[in-house]
C-alpha positions, 0 to 999 in steps of 0.5 A: 531505617525507614529513611534508608529504605525510602532512599533505596526506593527513590534510587531504584526508581531513578535507576529504572527510569534511566534504564527505560530511557536508555533502551528507548528505540532509536528508529531510523527511516531506513529501519522503518521502511524495512519493517513496513516492507515486511509487515505492512498489510496493504503491501502484502495484499498488493503483492498477493494480488500481483502473484495471482495475476502472475499465476493467471498469465499462462498458456493453459489459462489462455486456452492453448493447451489440450484438455484431458478428462477421465471418467469411470463408473459402475452400475449394479441392477437387481430385477425380476425378469420374464422373457419369452423367446420366438420358439415359445420358451420362457425364462423367468428369474426373480432377483436377477443381477446385472453389472456394468463397468465403464471407463473413459479418457477423452482429449479435446484440443482447440487448434484454431479459434481465430487467434483468440487464444494468442490475444488472450495470452498477450492480454494476460501478460499485460494484466500481470505487468499491471499487477506488478505496477499496482503493487509498486504503486501501493509500496510507493504510496505506503513509503510516502506515508511513512516518510511524511509521518516520520519527519513529522515526528522529527519536527514535533520532537524538535518543537518539544525540545525548543519548548522545554528550553523556553519553559526553563525561561518561564520558570526562571521568570516565576522564580525571579518575580517571586524573589522580588515580590517577597523582598518587596521590590516587585509587584504581585501582578508580575508574579501572577502574570509569570505564573499564568504564562508558565501554566500556559507554556506547560499546557502547550507542552503537554499538548505537543507531547500528546500530539507526538504520541498520537503521531507515533501511534500512526507510524506504528500502525503503518509498520503493522506492529504494536502501536504502543511501542515508544521510539525516538526518530533521528533528529535530522531532516536531510534535503536533496537540493539537487533536483532539476525541473527537466530531469525530474520531468523526464523521469516522470514521463518514463518512470511514473507508475500511474502512467505505466498503468494507464499505458498497460490498460491501453494494451489490455483494451486492444487485446480485448478487441482482438479477442472479440474479433476472433469470434468471426472466425471458425473454431476447429477442435481435435478430440479423441477418446479411449473407452472401456465398457464391460457388462454382466447379466444373469439372464438374457442371451448374453452372459457378459460383454466387453468393449475396449476401443479408441476413437478420434475426430475433429469438429469445426463451428462458426457463428452465422448470426447472433442478433448483431451481438458481435458488432455491438461487442466490437463497437464497445471494445473500440470505445474502451480503447478510446477511453483508455487512450483518453485516460492515458492523456489525462494522467499525463496532463495531471502529472504535468500539473502536479510536477509544476506545483510540486517543483514550485513548492520545492524551490520556494521551500528551499529558499524559505529554509535559508530565510527562516534559519537566519531568523531563528539565529537572530531571534536566539541572539535576541533572546539571550541578550534579553535574558541577561538584561532581564536578570540585571533588571534593565527590561520588563517581564513583558519584553522577556516574554516577547523575546521568548515567543519570538524565538519559539515562533522563529524556531518552529517556522525554521523546522516547519520550512525544513519539513515542508521542503522534505515533503516537496522533495519526496512528492517530486520523487513519488511522481517518478516512482523512487522516494530514495 
C-alpha cells in the first residue's frame, strides 16, 4: 500500500512538472513590443508629456483671445453715527446698518502686441511637434532595448541547449571511464579527470541558466509586468541582409528623430527672437466693463442708491527705455539661434559617424555568420567522429574533451555572430527611426 502511494505521488509530481512546462509562455518579439507599448512607464510618461505640449499649443495660450472676468461682492456695516446739518439739526443713531452690493463683468483684449502673439503661437506649435518627436525617441529607444534583450535571451537559450548536449557527452565519458576502471582496463586518473570536467560543465550550465533568468527579469521589467514571469523566446534570429549604405543614409537624413528634434529647436529659437523683438512695438488693448452697484443706509440723506452701467475704451503702451534690457535679450536670443544651428550640424556629424560604424559592423557581422556557420558544422562533424572513435577506444579522453570544447566554442561563436549582426541591423534602423 505504501509503495502504491509513493508511486502515485511520483507520477503526480511528474504530471505537474509536465503541465507546468506545457504552459510556459512562448513570447514572441511582436508580443513583447505590444505589451511594452501598452505598459512601459517611460513610454507612458513620454506620451503624457507630449499631450501636455499639445494642450498648450492653443491660440488662447498664445494670448490671442480676449479675457473676460466677473466679480461680485457685498459689504455690511454697523456704525454709531452722529450727523449735524447746516440748519443746526442733528441726527444720531446707534447701531445703524448700511449695505452695499456690487457686481462687475470686464473684458480685456489685446489686439496688437507687435505680432508677439503670432510668434508665440507658432512657437507653441513647434514645441508640440518637438514633444511628439521626443515621445517617438522614447518609444524607439525602449523598443531597441527590448529587441536587444529579447535576442540576448534567444542567444542564451541556444547556448544552454548546446551545453546540455555537451553535458551528455561528459556524462558518457564518466560512465565509460568508470566501467573501464572497475574492470581494471582504465586508470583512476582518467575517472577523476572525467568527473572534474563533468562538474565544471555542470557549474557552467548553472551559471548560464542563472544569467538567462536575470536577462528574463530585465525584459519583464521593461514590459512593466511581474518580473518573475517565466517564458521562452522564439528560437530564431532573423537578419535583414538587404540594407544598403546609400538608402540607409538617405533615410537617416530625412527621418532621424534626433535630427528632427534639432531642427525643431532651431525653429523654436527663431520664434523666440520674434517674441522678444515684438516688445519694440506698442501694445494696444480694448477693454469694457458692465457693472452694478447698490447701497442702502439707515442714516444720511440717501436711503438707497443703485448704479447700473457700461463702459468701454482702449489703452496703448510702449516701452521707451528699460536699461538696454531689450537689446541684451535680442542678442542672447540670436546666440540661442546660432547654438541651435550648430547643434543641428553636430547631430548630423554624429549621425554620419554612427552610420559608418554601424554599417561596417553590419557588413562584417553578416560575413562572420557565414564563416562561423561553416566552422560550427566542421566542429560538429569532428565531434561526432571523435565520439565514435572514443567509444571504440581509438583515441584518448583528452582528444574527446578537445573536440567537445571546440564544438562548444564554434557553436557559441556562430550564435554570437548572429546576435551581433542583429544588433548591427537594428542599430542602423534605430538611426532612421524604424526598427521593424
